[in-house]
C-alpha positions as CSV (number, residue, x, y, z in Angstrom):
1,X,84.1,89.2,41.3
2,X,82.2,88.3,38.2
3,X,84.8,85.8,36.9
4,X,83.2,82.9,38.8
5,X,84.8,80.1,36.9
6,X,88.5,81.0,37.2
7,X,88.7,83.3,40.2
8,X,87.6,82.8,43.8
9,X,86.9,86.3,45.3
10,X,87.1,86.9,49.0
11,X,86.0,90.2,50.4
12,X,87.9,91.8,53.3
13,X,88.7,88.7,55.3
14,X,91.4,90.2,57.4
15,X,88.9,92.5,59.0
16,X,87.6,89.5,61.0
17,X,90.9,89.2,62.9
18,X,91.5,93.0,63.0
19,X,88.2,93.9,64.7
20,X,86.9,90.8,66.4
21,X,89.3,88.0,66.9
22,X,91.8,87.1,69.7
23,X,94.6,88.9,67.9
24,X,92.5,92.0,67.2
25,X,94.5,95.2,66.6
26,X,91.6,97.6,66.5
27,X,90.1,99.0,69.7
28,X,86.7,99.6,68.0
29,X,85.0,96.7,69.8
30,X,87.4,96.3,72.6
31,X,84.8,97.1,75.3
32,X,82.0,95.3,73.5
33,X,82.6,91.5,73.9
34,X,79.0,90.9,72.9
35,X,79.5,92.5,69.5
36,X,82.6,90.5,68.9
37,X,80.9,87.3,69.8
38,X,77.8,88.1,67.7
39,X,79.9,88.9,64.7
40,X,80.7,85.2,64.3
41,X,84.4,86.0,64.1
42,X,85.5,86.2,67.7
43,X,87.8,83.2,67.2
44,X,89.3,84.4,63.9
45,X,93.1,84.8,63.9
46,X,95.4,85.7,61.1
47,X,96.4,82.1,60.9
48,X,92.8,80.9,60.5
49,X,92.2,83.4,57.7
50,X,95.3,82.2,55.9
51,X,94.1,78.6,56.3
52,X,90.9,79.7,54.6
53,X,92.9,81.0,51.6
54,X,94.8,77.7,51.4
55,X,91.5,75.7,51.4
56,X,89.8,77.9,48.8
57,X,92.9,78.1,46.5
58,X,92.9,74.3,46.2
59,X,89.2,74.0,45.6
60,X,88.6,71.8,42.5
61,X,86.7,73.6,39.7
62,X,83.2,72.1,39.2
63,X,82.8,73.8,35.9
64,X,85.1,74.6,32.9
65,X,86.6,78.1,32.6
66,X,84.4,80.7,31.1
67,X,85.3,81.8,27.5
68,X,84.8,85.4,28.5
69,X,86.3,85.9,31.9
70,X,85.5,89.2,33.7
71,X,86.4,91.0,36.9
72,X,85.6,94.2,38.7
73,X,87.4,95.3,41.8
74,X,87.3,98.0,44.4
75,X,90.1,97.9,46.9
76,X,92.9,99.2,49.0
77,X,95.0,96.2,48.4
78,X,94.4,93.1,46.3
79,X,96.3,89.9,47.1
80,X,96.6,87.2,44.5
81,X,98.0,84.1,46.1
82,X,99.4,81.4,43.9
83,X,97.0,78.5,43.5
84,X,97.3,74.9,42.4
85,X,96.7,73.7,38.9
86,X,93.3,72.3,39.8
87,X,92.2,75.3,42.0
88,X,91.0,78.7,41.2
89,X,93.2,81.8,41.6
90,X,92.3,83.7,44.7
91,X,91.4,87.4,44.3
92,X,91.3,89.0,47.7
93,X,90.0,92.6,48.2
94,X,91.1,93.9,51.5
95,X,92.1,96.9,53.6
96,X,95.8,97.3,54.1
97,X,95.6,98.7,57.6
98,X,94.1,95.4,58.8
99,X,97.6,94.1,58.6
100,X,99.2,96.9,60.6
101,X,99.0,98.0,64.2
102,X,97.0,101.4,64.3
103,X,98.3,104.8,65.4
104,X,101.9,104.0,64.4
105,X,102.3,101.4,67.2
106,X,105.4,99.2,66.7
107,X,104.6,96.0,64.9
108,X,105.3,92.4,65.8
109,X,104.3,89.1,64.3
110,X,100.8,87.8,65.1
111,X,101.1,85.1,67.7
112,X,99.3,82.5,65.6
113,X,101.9,83.0,62.9
114,X,104.9,83.3,65.1
115,X,107.5,80.5,64.9
116,X,107.7,78.8,68.3
117,X,111.1,77.7,69.7
118,X,110.6,74.4,71.3
119,X,112.2,73.5,74.6
120,X,111.6,76.9,76.3
121,X,108.6,76.0,78.3
122,X,105.9,76.7,75.7
123,X,103.9,74.5,73.4
124,X,102.2,77.2,71.4
125,X,101.8,80.9,70.8
126,X,99.9,83.2,73.1
127,X,97.1,84.4,70.8
128,X,95.1,86.9,72.9
129,X,94.3,88.5,76.2
130,X,92.1,85.6,77.3
131,X,95.2,83.4,77.8
132,X,95.5,82.3,81.5
133,X,92.1,83.7,82.4
134,X,92.9,87.4,81.8
135,X,90.9,89.7,79.5
136,X,93.3,92.5,78.6
137,X,93.5,93.8,75.0
138,X,95.6,91.4,73.0
139,X,97.9,94.0,71.5
140,X,100.8,94.5,71.9
141,X,101.7,90.9,71.3
142,X,104.4,89.1,73.1
143,X,106.2,88.2,69.9
144,X,109.2,89.4,68.0
145,X,109.1,91.9,65.1
146,X,110.8,91.4,61.8
147,X,113.2,94.1,60.6
148,X,111.4,96.9,58.8
149,X,108.2,94.9,58.4
150,X,105.3,97.2,59.3
151,X,102.8,94.4,59.4
152,X,101.9,91.5,61.7
153,X,102.3,89.0,58.8
154,X,105.8,87.4,58.3
155,X,107.7,88.4,55.3
156,X,107.8,84.9,53.9
157,X,104.0,84.8,53.9
158,X,103.6,88.3,52.4
159,X,105.9,87.0,49.6
160,X,103.2,84.5,48.5
161,X,100.8,87.3,47.5
162,X,100.7,89.6,44.4
163,X,99.9,93.0,45.8
164,X,98.1,95.8,43.9
165,X,96.7,99.0,45.4
166,X,93.7,101.2,44.9
167,X,93.9,104.8,46.2
168,X,91.3,107.5,46.5
169,X,91.7,111.2,47.2
170,X,91.1,111.7,50.9
171,X,88.9,114.7,50.1
172,X,86.4,112.2,48.7
173,X,87.1,109.1,50.8
174,X,87.1,110.6,54.3
175,X,83.7,112.3,54.2
176,X,82.3,109.2,52.5
177,X,83.6,107.0,55.3
178,X,82.5,109.5,58.0
179,X,78.9,109.3,56.7
180,X,79.0,105.6,57.5
181,X,79.8,106.3,61.2
182,X,77.0,108.8,62.0
183,X,73.1,108.6,62.0
184,X,71.3,107.2,60.2
185,X,73.8,104.9,58.5
186,X,75.7,103.9,61.7
187,X,72.8,101.7,62.7
188,X,73.3,99.7,59.5
189,X,77.1,99.6,59.6
190,X,77.5,99.1,63.3
191,X,80.3,101.7,63.4
192,X,79.1,104.3,65.9
193,X,82.1,106.5,66.0
194,X,84.6,107.9,63.5
195,X,88.2,106.8,64.1
196,X,90.7,108.8,62.1
197,X,93.2,105.9,62.4
198,X,91.0,103.9,60.0
199,X,91.7,106.3,57.1
200,X,94.7,104.0,56.5
201,X,96.8,106.0,54.1
202,X,99.9,106.0,56.4
203,X,99.6,102.2,56.6
204,X,99.2,101.8,52.9
205,X,102.3,103.9,52.2
206,X,104.4,102.0,54.8
207,X,103.4,98.6,53.4
208,X,103.9,99.8,49.9
209,X,107.4,101.1,50.6
210,X,108.3,97.9,52.5
211,X,107.2,95.7,49.6
212,X,109.3,97.8,47.2
213,X,112.3,97.8,49.5
214,X,112.5,94.0,49.7
215,X,111.9,93.7,45.9
216,X,108.5,92.0,46.2
217,X,107.0,94.7,43.9
218,X,108.8,96.8,41.3
219,X,110.9,98.5,40.2
220,X,108.8,98.4,37.0
221,X,105.5,100.5,37.3
222,X,102.3,99.3,35.6
223,X,101.0,101.5,32.9
224,X,103.9,103.9,33.0
225,X,106.6,104.5,30.4
226,X,110.2,104.1,31.3
227,X,110.0,100.4,32.4
228,X,112.6,99.3,29.8
229,X,115.5,99.9,32.2
230,X,113.9,97.5,34.6
231,X,113.5,94.7,32.0
232,X,115.6,91.8,30.9
233,X,117.0,91.3,27.4
234,X,113.6,90.1,26.1
235,X,111.9,93.3,27.4
236,X,110.1,91.4,30.2
237,X,110.0,93.4,33.5
238,X,111.6,91.7,36.5
239,X,109.3,90.6,39.2
240,X,105.8,91.9,40.0
241,X,105.1,95.4,38.7
242,X,104.2,98.2,41.1
243,X,100.4,98.4,40.3
244,X,98.5,101.3,41.7
245,X,95.0,102.4,40.6
246,X,93.6,105.8,41.4
247,X,89.8,105.7,41.8
248,X,89.3,109.0,39.9
249,X,91.3,107.6,36.9
250,X,89.2,104.4,37.1
251,X,85.9,106.3,37.0
252,X,87.1,108.6,34.2
253,X,88.3,105.7,32.0
254,X,87.1,102.3,33.2
255,X,88.0,100.3,30.1
256,X,91.5,101.8,29.8
257,X,92.4,101.4,33.5
258,X,90.9,97.9,33.9
259,X,92.6,96.7,30.7
260,X,96.0,98.0,32.0
261,X,95.3,96.5,35.4
262,X,94.5,93.1,33.9
263,X,97.7,93.2,31.8
264,X,99.7,93.9,35.0
265,X,98.3,91.0,37.0
266,X,98.0,88.5,34.2
267,X,94.2,88.3,33.7
268,X,92.7,88.3,30.2
269,X,90.7,91.5,29.7
270,X,87.2,91.5,28.2
271,X,84.7,94.4,28.0
272,X,82.1,92.3,29.9
273,X,84.3,92.8,33.0
274,X,82.7,96.2,33.3
275,X,79.2,94.7,33.7
276,X,77.6,92.8,36.6
277,X,74.0,92.7,35.6
278,X,73.3,89.0,35.7
279,X,71.4,87.3,38.5
280,X,74.5,85.3,39.4
281,X,76.7,88.5,39.6
282,X,74.2,90.3,41.8
283,X,73.8,87.3,44.1
284,X,77.5,86.9,44.6
285,X,78.0,90.6,45.3
286,X,75.2,90.7,47.8
287,X,76.6,87.6,49.5
288,X,80.2,88.9,49.6
289,X,79.2,92.3,51.0
290,X,76.7,91.0,53.6
291,X,79.0,91.2,56.6
292,X,79.9,94.8,55.9
293,X,76.4,96.2,55.5
294,X,75.9,99.8,54.7
295,X,79.4,100.3,53.1
296,X,78.6,99.1,49.6
297,X,75.1,100.2,48.9
298,X,76.0,102.2,45.8
299,X,77.7,99.1,44.2
300,X,74.8,96.8,45.2
301,X,72.4,99.1,43.4
302,X,74.5,99.3,40.2
303,X,74.9,97.0,37.2
304,X,78.1,98.2,35.6
305,X,80.9,100.7,35.5
306,X,80.6,103.5,33.0
307,X,82.9,106.5,32.3
308,X,82.0,109.8,33.9
309,X,80.6,112.4,31.6
310,X,83.4,114.8,32.7
311,X,86.4,114.6,35.0
312,X,85.7,115.5,38.6
313,X,86.7,119.0,39.6
314,X,87.8,119.5,43.2
315,X,85.9,122.0,45.2
316,X,87.5,124.8,47.1
317,X,88.4,124.1,50.7
318,X,85.9,126.8,51.8
319,X,83.1,125.1,49.9
320,X,84.0,121.7,51.1
321,X,84.1,122.9,54.7
322,X,80.7,124.6,54.3
323,X,79.1,121.5,52.8
324,X,80.5,119.2,55.5
325,X,79.4,121.5,58.2
326,X,75.8,121.6,56.8
327,X,75.7,117.8,56.7
328,X,77.7,116.9,59.9
329,X,77.8,120.0,62.0
330,X,80.8,122.1,63.0
331,X,82.6,119.4,65.0
332,X,82.1,116.8,62.3
333,X,83.4,119.1,59.6
334,X,86.4,119.9,61.7
335,X,87.3,116.2,62.2
336,X,86.9,115.5,58.5
337,X,89.1,118.4,57.5
338,X,91.8,117.4,60.0
339,X,91.7,113.8,58.8
340,X,91.8,114.8,55.1
341,X,94.8,117.1,55.7
342,X,96.7,114.5,57.7
343,X,96.5,112.0,54.8
344,X,97.0,114.1,51.7
345,X,100.8,113.7,51.6
346,X,100.6,109.9,51.7
347,X,97.9,110.0,49.0
348,X,100.0,112.3,46.8
349,X,103.0,110.2,47.2
350,X,101.2,107.0,46.1
351,X,99.5,108.9,43.3
352,X,102.8,109.3,41.4
353,X,102.9,105.5,40.9
354,X,99.3,105.2,39.5
355,X,98.6,103.6,36.2
356,X,98.5,106.0,33.3
357,X,96.7,105.3,30.1
């Protein structure tokens, strides 16, 4: 986000369509049309979001590239669309499950992105439940699915992005997210109930495996030995590497992990990437995080990424349960534990692909 001159960073744009728009997949605001309208994104579709990427990718640089480019990311998935020679490279931090119907529902392509067959009595795609005066929830869509594609985005569009993934142990991420959905923080975030489906690990794994199965990422794995068998005669890996960052590894060794990450995605590494202490950096971060208030307070009150003094040791299940019960009550602790347990296998599966330095 700090590499202003060469990267255009966009923070969680697909959430606009997922929560608020006429193609929304989430039920969080389904019965709250006022909240959807007041969000400013009630007309956002997956198509309008992609149009925004196209516009920003071709934005002409107003200043020359910085001699010391820097970047810091925190993500579930980062998408790097190709850009024109005169435009900046887009760096999109987003949540993978915003592209996937929740609760394991069968996917089909978002109406605004569905190819329309002319001559069958329609001049456009049905985009939401408001069509023809009705107000039912927009999903499931009346569109076709693509074979094995778990998302609502067509394969040919997914192929325009360079995916990387950040994962975090559910024993840390789930209670952290739960905290944002209960008092007093819920009044800031606007999320007044905890939805286990928003944990997202199942969706990350399915999208990850799909991208590998179609050859869009891999077989080479970033930051791991043994990639020679997946390289050409010159030793260059075929295609885009599988690039997974584990949050604990990142916090233990920020320089090592970010350097390996940059090598994988083709960004020049510089130590200043680990600092965001200038007025311009702080302003850009605050502006980017504005629409998701309450979720990024720790980052907004920081100025850099430093190695932890010692590696994090997991607490016993009994101690975790006791701490969660003290903070959130018996029912809260029960929901957190169930959600953690439900997502551990997916996390552990993805962890085997994480960058090692």
